[in-house]
PQR file with spaces between the fields and no chain letter, atoms N, CA, C, O and H, PARSE charges and radii, in Angstrom:
ATOM       1  N    MET     1     -83.103   46.394  -16.021 -0.4000 1.5000
ATOM       2  CA   MET     1     -82.942   47.083  -16.953 -0.0000 2.0000
ATOM       3  C    MET     1     -81.991   48.197  -16.425  0.5500 1.7000
ATOM       4  O    MET     1     -81.015   48.083  -17.166 -0.5500 1.4000
ATOM       5  N    LYS     2     -81.872   48.669  -16.020 -0.4000 1.5000
ATOM       6  CA   LYS     2     -80.957   50.211  -15.221 -0.0000 2.0000
ATOM       7  C    LYS     2     -79.517   49.305  -15.539  0.5500 1.7000
ATOM       8  O    LYS     2     -78.871   49.723  -16.501 -0.5500 1.4000
ATOM       9  H    LYS     2     -82.665   48.762  -15.418  0.4000 1.0000
ATOM      10  N    LYS     3     -79.187   48.594  -15.111 -0.4000 1.5000
ATOM      11  CA   LYS     3     -77.683   47.926  -14.411 -0.0000 2.0000
ATOM      12  C    LYS     3     -77.141   47.391  -15.768  0.5500 1.7000
ATOM      13  O    LYS     3     -75.938   47.138  -15.822 -0.5500 1.4000
ATOM      14  H    LYS     3     -79.711   48.255  -14.330  0.4000 1.0000
ATOM      15  N    ILE     4     -78.002   47.172  -16.990 -0.4000 1.5000
ATOM      16  CA   ILE     4     -77.873   46.804  -18.888 -0.0000 2.0000
ATOM      17  C    ILE     4     -77.598   47.692  -19.208  0.5500 1.7000
ATOM      18  O    ILE     4     -76.522   48.029  -19.702 -0.5500 1.4000
ATOM      19  H    ILE     4     -78.980   47.377  -16.946  0.4000 1.0000
ATOM      20  N    ILE     5     -78.936   48.570  -18.904 -0.4000 1.5000
ATOM      21  CA   ILE     5     -77.885   50.027  -20.574 -0.0000 2.0000
ATOM      22  C    ILE     5     -76.896   50.834  -19.263  0.5500 1.7000
ATOM      23  O    ILE     5     -76.078   51.635  -19.716 -0.5500 1.4000
ATOM      24  H    ILE     5     -79.810   48.296  -18.502  0.4000 1.0000
ATOM      25  N    LEU     6     -76.907   50.737  -18.247 -0.4000 1.5000
ATOM      26  CA   LEU     6     -75.565   51.315  -17.809 -0.0000 2.0000
ATOM      27  C    LEU     6     -73.893   50.529  -18.442  0.5500 1.7000
ATOM      28  O    LEU     6     -72.786   50.856  -18.867 -0.5500 1.4000
ATOM      29  H    LEU     6     -77.572   50.086  -17.880  0.4000 1.0000
ATOM      30  N    PHE     7     -74.353   49.864  -18.262 -0.4000 1.5000
ATOM      31  CA   PHE     7     -73.265   48.599  -18.754 -0.0000 2.0000
ATOM      32  C    PHE     7     -73.105   48.940  -20.015  0.5500 1.7000
ATOM      33  O    PHE     7     -71.948   49.261  -20.289 -0.5500 1.4000
ATOM      34  H    PHE     7     -75.253   49.598  -17.916  0.4000 1.0000
ATOM      35  N    LEU     8     -73.990   48.990  -21.020 -0.4000 1.5000
ATOM      36  CA   LEU     8     -73.651   48.771  -22.666 -0.0000 2.0000
ATOM      37  C    LEU     8     -72.348   50.528  -22.804  0.5500 1.7000
ATOM      38  O    LEU     8     -71.182   50.735  -23.139 -0.5500 1.4000
ATOM      39  H    LEU     8     -74.930   48.730  -20.798  0.4000 1.0000
ATOM      40  N    SER     9     -73.452   51.301  -22.336 -0.4000 1.5000
ATOM      41  CA   SER     9     -73.176   52.562  -22.204 -0.0000 2.0000
ATOM      42  C    SER     9     -71.524   52.694  -22.262  0.5500 1.7000
ATOM      43  O    SER     9     -70.873   53.122  -23.215 -0.5500 1.4000
ATOM      44  H    SER     9     -74.400   51.133  -22.064  0.4000 1.0000
ATOM      45  N    ILE    10     -70.977   52.177  -20.890 -0.4000 1.5000
ATOM      46  CA   ILE    10     -69.587   52.269  -20.703 -0.0000 2.0000
ATOM      47  C    ILE    10     -69.181   51.242  -21.570  0.5500 1.7000
ATOM      48  O    ILE    10     -68.307   51.714  -22.297 -0.5500 1.4000
ATOM      49  H    ILE    10     -71.506   51.830  -20.115  0.4000 1.0000
ATOM      50  N    THR    11     -69.360   50.250  -21.802 -0.4000 1.5000
ATOM      51  CA   THR    11     -68.791   49.489  -22.734 -0.0000 2.0000
ATOM      52  C    THR    11     -68.409   49.894  -24.265  0.5500 1.7000
ATOM      53  O    THR    11     -67.580   49.501  -25.086 -0.5500 1.4000
ATOM      54  H    THR    11     -70.070   49.866  -21.212  0.4000 1.0000
ATOM      55  N    LEU    12     -69.346   50.792  -24.233 -0.4000 1.5000
ATOM      56  CA   LEU    12     -69.788   51.659  -25.715 -0.0000 2.0000
ATOM      57  C    LEU    12     -69.059   52.668  -25.659  0.5500 1.7000
ATOM      58  O    LEU    12     -68.266   52.712  -26.600 -0.5500 1.4000
ATOM      59  H    LEU    12     -70.020   51.111  -23.567  0.4000 1.0000
ATOM      60  N    PHE    13     -68.990   53.514  -24.943 -0.4000 1.5000
ATOM      61  CA   PHE    13     -67.997   54.722  -25.082 -0.0000 2.0000
ATOM      62  C    PHE    13     -67.073   54.320  -24.296  0.5500 1.7000
ATOM      63  O    PHE    13     -66.075   54.444  -25.006 -0.5500 1.4000
ATOM      64  H    PHE    13     -69.634   53.479  -24.179  0.4000 1.0000
ATOM      65  N    GLY    14     -66.901   54.122  -23.805 -0.4000 1.5000
ATOM      66  CA   GLY    14     -65.073   52.873  -23.695 -0.0000 2.0000
ATOM      67  C    GLY    14     -64.002   52.611  -25.137  0.5500 1.7000
ATOM      68  O    GLY    14     -62.852   52.884  -25.478 -0.5500 1.4000
ATOM      69  H    GLY    14     -67.712   54.021  -23.228  0.4000 1.0000
ATOM      70  N    TRP    15     -65.309   51.850  -25.731 -0.4000 1.5000
ATOM      71  CA   TRP    15     -64.478   51.458  -26.352 -0.0000 2.0000
ATOM      72  C    TRP    15     -64.386   52.461  -28.095  0.5500 1.7000
ATOM      73  O    TRP    15     -63.611   52.470  -29.051 -0.5500 1.4000
ATOM      74  H    TRP    15     -66.244   51.628  -25.454  0.4000 1.0000
ATOM      75  N    ILE    16     -65.519   53.098  -27.756 -0.4000 1.5000
ATOM      76  CA   ILE    16     -65.082   54.393  -29.120 -0.0000 2.0000
ATOM      77  C    ILE    16     -63.616   55.201  -28.759  0.5500 1.7000
ATOM      78  O    ILE    16     -62.728   55.643  -29.488 -0.5500 1.4000
ATOM      79  H    ILE    16     -66.149   53.090  -26.979  0.4000 1.0000
ATOM      80  N    GLY    17     -63.807   55.174  -27.218 -0.4000 1.5000
ATOM      81  CA   GLY    17     -62.130   56.232  -26.741 -0.0000 2.0000
ATOM      82  C    GLY    17     -61.404   55.356  -26.771  0.5500 1.7000
ATOM      83  O    GLY    17     -60.326   55.902  -26.532 -0.5500 1.4000
ATOM      84  H    GLY    17     -64.529   54.815  -26.626  0.4000 1.0000
ATOM      85  N    TRP    18     -61.165   54.024  -26.940 -0.4000 1.5000
ATOM      86  CA   TRP    18     -59.839   53.234  -27.013 -0.0000 2.0000
ATOM      87  C    TRP    18     -59.523   53.576  -28.530  0.5500 1.7000
ATOM      88  O    TRP    18     -58.427   53.928  -28.968 -0.5500 1.4000
ATOM      89  H    TRP    18     -62.040   53.581  -27.134  0.4000 1.0000
ATOM      90  N    TRP    19     -60.886   53.374  -29.357 -0.4000 1.5000
ATOM      91  CA   TRP    19     -60.820   53.570  -30.901 -0.0000 2.0000
ATOM      92  C    TRP    19     -60.499   54.734  -31.461  0.5500 1.7000
ATOM      93  O    TRP    19     -59.770   54.826  -32.448 -0.5500 1.4000
ATOM      94  H    TRP    19     -61.775   53.088  -29.001  0.4000 1.0000
ATOM      95  N    LEU    20     -61.239   56.089  -30.619 -0.4000 1.5000
ATOM      96  CA   LEU    20     -59.953   57.565  -31.123 -0.0000 2.0000
ATOM      97  C    LEU    20     -58.584   57.966  -30.915  0.5500 1.7000
ATOM      98  O    LEU    20     -57.824   58.827  -31.358 -0.5500 1.4000
ATOM      99  H    LEU    20     -61.831   56.015  -29.816  0.4000 1.0000
ATOM     100  N    GLY    21     -58.527   56.345  -29.474 -0.4000 1.5000
ATOM     101  CA   GLY    21     -56.485   56.833  -28.685 -0.0000 2.0000
ATOM     102  C    GLY    21     -55.642   55.804  -28.567  0.5500 1.7000
ATOM     103  O    GLY    21     -54.656   55.538  -27.881 -0.5500 1.4000
ATOM     104  H    GLY    21     -59.145   55.645  -29.114  0.4000 1.0000
ATOM     105  N    GLU    22     -56.680   54.957  -29.948 -0.4000 1.5000
ATOM     106  CA   GLU    22     -55.115   53.879  -30.949 -0.0000 2.0000
ATOM     107  C    GLU    22     -54.167   54.429  -31.819  0.5500 1.7000
ATOM     108  O    GLU    22     -53.099   54.134  -32.355 -0.5500 1.4000
ATOM     109  H    GLU    22     -57.482   55.173  -30.506  0.4000 1.0000
ATOM     110  N    SER    23     -54.949   55.317  -31.751 -0.4000 1.5000
ATOM     111  CA   SER    23     -53.986   56.075  -33.324 -0.0000 2.0000
ATOM     112  C    SER    23     -52.800   56.447  -32.626  0.5500 1.7000
ATOM     113  O    SER    23     -51.777   55.796  -32.839 -0.5500 1.4000
ATOM     114  H    SER    23     -55.817   55.558  -31.315  0.4000 1.0000
ATOM     115  N    VAL    24     -52.788   57.493  -31.747 -0.4000 1.5000
ATOM     116  CA   VAL    24     -51.717   58.127  -31.316 -0.0000 2.0000
ATOM     117  C    VAL    24     -50.753   56.794  -30.131  0.5500 1.7000
ATOM     118  O    VAL    24     -49.525   56.832  -30.068 -0.5500 1.4000
ATOM     119  H    VAL    24     -53.619   58.021  -31.574  0.4000 1.0000
ATOM     120  N    GLY    25     -51.474   55.878  -29.425 -0.4000 1.5000
ATOM     121  CA   GLY    25     -50.859   55.238  -29.060 -0.0000 2.0000
ATOM     122  C    GLY    25     -51.301   54.340  -28.065  0.5500 1.7000
ATOM     123  O    GLY    25     -52.517   54.372  -28.252 -0.5500 1.4000
ATOM     124  H    GLY    25     -52.472   55.847  -29.476  0.4000 1.0000
ATOM     125  N    LEU    26     -51.124   53.628  -27.209 -0.4000 1.5000
ATOM     126  CA   LEU    26     -51.177   52.727  -26.136 -0.0000 2.0000
ATOM     127  C    LEU    26     -51.938   53.239  -24.982  0.5500 1.7000
ATOM     128  O    LEU    26     -53.152   53.121  -24.815 -0.5500 1.4000
ATOM     129  H    LEU    26     -50.136   53.602  -27.057  0.4000 1.0000
ATOM     130  N    MET    27     -50.842   53.991  -23.975 -0.4000 1.5000
ATOM     131  CA   MET    27     -51.703   55.493  -23.301 -0.0000 2.0000
ATOM     132  C    MET    27     -52.307   55.977  -23.169  0.5500 1.7000
ATOM     133  O    MET    27     -53.010   56.059  -22.162 -0.5500 1.4000
ATOM     134  H    MET    27     -49.856   54.087  -24.111  0.4000 1.0000
ATOM     135  N    THR    28     -52.375   56.882  -24.663 -0.4000 1.5000
ATOM     136  CA   THR    28     -53.527   57.470  -25.257 -0.0000 2.0000
ATOM     137  C    THR    28     -54.882   57.076  -25.661  0.5500 1.7000
ATOM     138  O    THR    28     -55.982   57.598  -25.841 -0.5500 1.4000
ATOM     139  H    THR    28     -51.804   56.816  -25.481  0.4000 1.0000
ATOM     140  N    ALA    29     -54.406   56.102  -25.716 -0.4000 1.5000
ATOM     141  CA   ALA    29     -56.050   54.839  -25.599 -0.0000 2.0000
ATOM     142  C    ALA    29     -56.465   55.404  -24.766  0.5500 1.7000
ATOM     143  O    ALA    29     -57.204   56.387  -24.704 -0.5500 1.4000
ATOM     144  H    ALA    29     -53.512   55.677  -25.570  0.4000 1.0000
ATOM     145  N    TYR    30     -55.795   54.528  -23.749 -0.4000 1.5000
ATOM     146  CA   TYR    30     -56.262   53.976  -22.303 -0.0000 2.0000
ATOM     147  C    TYR    30     -56.855   54.664  -21.351  0.5500 1.7000
ATOM     148  O    TYR    30     -57.796   54.308  -20.641 -0.5500 1.4000
ATOM     149  H    TYR    30     -55.195   53.730  -23.799  0.4000 1.0000
ATOM     150  N    LEU    31     -55.750   56.573  -21.357 -0.4000 1.5000
ATOM     151  CA   LEU    31     -56.695   57.211  -21.185 -0.0000 2.0000
ATOM     152  C    LEU    31     -57.797   57.783  -21.733  0.5500 1.7000
ATOM     153  O    LEU    31     -58.450   58.614  -21.102 -0.5500 1.4000
ATOM     154  H    LEU    31     -54.986   56.862  -21.933  0.4000 1.0000
ATOM     155  N    VAL    32     -58.060   57.468  -22.739 -0.4000 1.5000
ATOM     156  CA   VAL    32     -59.132   58.374  -23.703 -0.0000 2.0000
ATOM     157  C    VAL    32     -60.265   56.901  -23.877  0.5500 1.7000
ATOM     158  O    VAL    32     -61.243   56.715  -24.601 -0.5500 1.4000
ATOM     159  H    VAL    32     -57.530   56.793  -23.252  0.4000 1.0000
ATOM     160  N    SER    33     -59.738   56.239  -23.084 -0.4000 1.5000
ATOM     161  CA   SER    33     -61.315   55.006  -22.936 -0.0000 2.0000
ATOM     162  C    SER    33     -61.759   55.530  -21.799  0.5500 1.7000
ATOM     163  O    SER    33     -62.966   55.745  -21.696 -0.5500 1.4000
ATOM     164  H    SER    33     -58.943   56.389  -22.496  0.4000 1.0000
ATOM     165  N    MET    34     -60.907   55.826  -20.762 -0.4000 1.5000
ATOM     166  CA   MET    34     -61.155   56.389  -19.317 -0.0000 2.0000
ATOM     167  C    MET    34     -62.305   56.722  -19.700  0.5500 1.7000
ATOM     168  O    MET    34     -63.375   56.118  -19.627 -0.5500 1.4000
ATOM     169  H    MET    34     -59.926   55.651  -20.845  0.4000 1.0000
ATOM     170  N    ALA    35     -61.869   58.356  -20.385 -0.4000 1.5000
ATOM     171  CA   ALA    35     -62.286   59.398  -20.232 -0.0000 2.0000
ATOM     172  C    ALA    35     -63.994   58.978  -20.820  0.5500 1.7000
ATOM     173  O    ALA    35     -65.049   59.306  -20.277 -0.5500 1.4000
ATOM     174  H    ALA    35     -60.999   58.847  -20.444  0.4000 1.0000
ATOM     175  N    GLY    36     -63.789   58.073  -22.222 -0.4000 1.5000
ATOM     176  CA   GLY    36     -65.301   58.015  -22.516 -0.0000 2.0000
ATOM     177  C    GLY    36     -66.430   56.808  -21.613  0.5500 1.7000
ATOM     178  O    GLY    36     -67.651   56.654  -21.628 -0.5500 1.4000
ATOM     179  H    GLY    36     -62.932   57.807  -22.663  0.4000 1.0000
ATOM     180  N    SER    37     -65.433   56.197  -20.965 -0.4000 1.5000
ATOM     181  CA   SER    37     -65.995   55.873  -19.942 -0.0000 2.0000
ATOM     182  C    SER    37     -66.581   55.770  -18.895  0.5500 1.7000
ATOM     183  O    SER    37     -67.319   54.929  -18.382 -0.5500 1.4000
ATOM     184  H    SER    37     -64.441   56.322  -20.953  0.4000 1.0000
ATOM     185  N    LEU    38     -65.914   57.338  -18.447 -0.4000 1.5000
ATOM     186  CA   LEU    38     -66.867   58.036  -17.300 -0.0000 2.0000
ATOM     187  C    LEU    38     -67.583   58.775  -18.333  0.5500 1.7000
ATOM     188  O    LEU    38     -68.400   59.490  -17.753 -0.5500 1.4000
ATOM     189  H    LEU    38     -65.315   58.021  -18.864  0.4000 1.0000
ATOM     190  N    LEU    39     -67.689   59.010  -20.213 -0.4000 1.5000
ATOM     191  CA   LEU    39     -69.007   59.362  -20.648 -0.0000 2.0000
ATOM     192  C    LEU    39     -69.841   59.093  -20.101  0.5500 1.7000
ATOM     193  O    LEU    39     -70.656   59.674  -19.384 -0.5500 1.4000
ATOM     194  H    LEU    39     -67.025   58.430  -20.684  0.4000 1.0000
ATOM     195  N    GLY    40     -69.503   57.174  -20.765 -0.4000 1.5000
ATOM     196  CA   GLY    40     -70.917   56.493  -20.503 -0.0000 2.0000
ATOM     197  C    GLY    40     -71.925   56.250  -19.340  0.5500 1.7000
ATOM     198  O    GLY    40     -73.139   56.054  -19.399 -0.5500 1.4000
ATOM     199  H    GLY    40     -68.841   56.702  -21.348  0.4000 1.0000
ATOM     200  N    VAL    41     -70.706   56.348  -17.772 -0.4000 1.5000
ATOM     201  CA   VAL    41     -71.681   56.269  -17.086 -0.0000 2.0000
ATOM     202  C    VAL    41     -72.619   57.600  -17.113  0.5500 1.7000
ATOM     203  O    VAL    41     -73.819   57.393  -17.293 -0.5500 1.4000
ATOM     204  H    VAL    41     -69.720   56.507  -17.724  0.4000 1.0000
ATOM     205  N    VAL    42     -72.075   59.298  -16.908 -0.4000 1.5000
ATOM     206  CA   VAL    42     -73.270   59.828  -17.281 -0.0000 2.0000
ATOM     207  C    VAL    42     -73.859   59.905  -17.716  0.5500 1.7000
ATOM     208  O    VAL    42     -74.880   60.362  -17.201 -0.5500 1.4000
ATOM     209  H    VAL    42     -71.100   59.467  -16.761  0.4000 1.0000
ATOM     210  N    VAL    43     -73.859   59.468  -19.439 -0.4000 1.5000
ATOM     211  CA   VAL    43     -74.882   59.928  -20.795 -0.0000 2.0000
ATOM     212  C    VAL    43     -75.747   58.221  -19.957  0.5500 1.7000
ATOM     213  O    VAL    43     -76.692   57.936  -20.692 -0.5500 1.4000
ATOM     214  H    VAL    43     -73.029   59.097  -19.858  0.4000 1.0000
ATOM     215  N    GLY    44     -75.654   57.204  -18.793 -0.4000 1.5000
ATOM     216  CA   GLY    44     -76.574   56.229  -18.619 -0.0000 2.0000
ATOM     217  C    GLY    44     -77.385   56.203  -17.920  0.5500 1.7000
ATOM     218  O    GLY    44     -78.490   55.659  -17.957 -0.5500 1.4000
ATOM     219  H    GLY    44     -74.886   57.436  -18.196  0.4000 1.0000
ATOM     220  N    VAL    45     -76.670   57.074  -16.885 -0.4000 1.5000
ATOM     221  CA   VAL    45     -77.271   57.799  -16.063 -0.0000 2.0000
ATOM     222  C    VAL    45     -78.461   58.554  -15.791  0.5500 1.7000
ATOM     223  O    VAL    45     -79.205   58.543  -14.810 -0.5500 1.4000
ATOM     224  H    VAL    45     -75.773   57.516  -16.856  0.4000 1.0000
ATOM     225  N    LYS    46     -78.505   59.549  -17.410 -0.4000 1.5000
ATOM     226  CA   LYS    46     -79.269   60.715  -17.768 -0.0000 2.0000
ATOM     227  C    LYS    46     -80.092   59.614  -18.372  0.5500 1.7000
ATOM     228  O    LYS    46     -81.190   59.481  -17.830 -0.5500 1.4000
ATOM     229  H    LYS    46     -77.901   59.558  -18.207  0.4000 1.0000
ATOM     230  N    PHE    47     -79.813   58.735  -19.430 -0.4000 1.5000
ATOM     231  CA   PHE    47     -81.085   57.618  -19.883 -0.0000 2.0000
ATOM     232  C    PHE    47     -81.742   57.196  -19.117  0.5500 1.7000
ATOM     233  O    PHE    47     -82.934   57.319  -19.398 -0.5500 1.4000
ATOM     234  H    PHE    47     -78.922   58.843  -19.871  0.4000 1.0000
ATOM     235  N    ASN    48     -81.392   56.392  -17.590 -0.4000 1.5000
ATOM     236  CA   ASN    48     -81.821   55.743  -17.197 -0.0000 2.0000
ATOM     237  C    ASN    48     -83.203   56.678  -16.369  0.5500 1.7000
ATOM     238  O    ASN    48     -84.349   56.263  -16.201 -0.5500 1.4000
ATOM     239  H    ASN    48     -80.423   56.293  -17.363  0.4000 1.0000
ATOM     240  N    GLN    49     -82.617   58.068  -15.943 -0.4000 1.5000
ATOM     241  CA   GLN    49     -83.711   58.796  -15.458 -0.0000 2.0000
ATOM     242  C    GLN    49     -84.364   59.239  -15.861  0.5500 1.7000
ATOM     243  O    GLN    49     -85.319   59.434  -15.109 -0.5500 1.4000
ATOM     244  H    GLN    49     -81.686   58.405  -16.080  0.4000 1.0000
ATOM     245  N    ARG    50     -84.508   59.731  -17.116 -0.4000 1.5000
ATOM     246  CA   ARG    50     -85.504   59.773  -18.406 -0.0000 2.0000
ATOM     247  C    ARG    50     -85.961   59.632  -18.663  0.5500 1.7000
ATOM     248  O    ARG    50     -86.968   60.200  -19.083 -0.5500 1.4000
ATOM     249  H    ARG    50     -83.733   59.574  -17.727  0.4000 1.0000
ATOM     250  N    TYR    51     -85.457   58.379  -18.614 -0.4000 1.5000
ATOM     251  CA   TYR    51     -86.327   56.909  -19.816 -0.0000 2.0000
ATOM     252  C    TYR    51     -87.273   55.343  -18.839  0.5500 1.7000
ATOM     253  O    TYR    51     -88.163   54.547  -19.137 -0.5500 1.4000
ATOM     254  H    TYR    51     -84.639   57.917  -18.272  0.4000 1.0000
ATOM     255  N    LEU    52     -86.553   55.562  -17.833 -0.4000 1.5000
ATOM     256  CA   LEU    52     -86.915   54.956  -17.300 -0.0000 2.0000
ATOM     257  C    LEU    52     -86.978   54.650  -15.780  0.5500 1.7000
ATOM     258  O    LEU    52     -87.067   53.638  -15.085 -0.5500 1.4000
ATOM     259  H    LEU    52     -85.830   56.209  -17.590  0.4000 1.0000
ATOM     260  N    GLY    53     -86.870   56.297  -15.536 -0.4000 1.5000
ATOM     261  CA   GLY    53     -87.230   56.762  -14.495 -0.0000 2.0000
ATOM     262  C    GLY    53     -87.951   56.198  -12.678  0.5500 1.7000
ATOM     263  O    GLY    53     -88.214   57.048  -11.827 -0.5500 1.4000
ATOM     264  H    GLY    53     -86.797   57.119  -16.100  0.4000 1.0000
């Protein structure tokens, strides 16, 4: 279950980052998506520690 939560959070935050950055350009979308994916890792790990312990 922990891996599924982590996968979903990385995917969701990466997609949100891409959506936010695509209006500027392709490279910006890629970089913001990577930052969003990193944030997704942090959120996913925190969620797993807090609720799935």
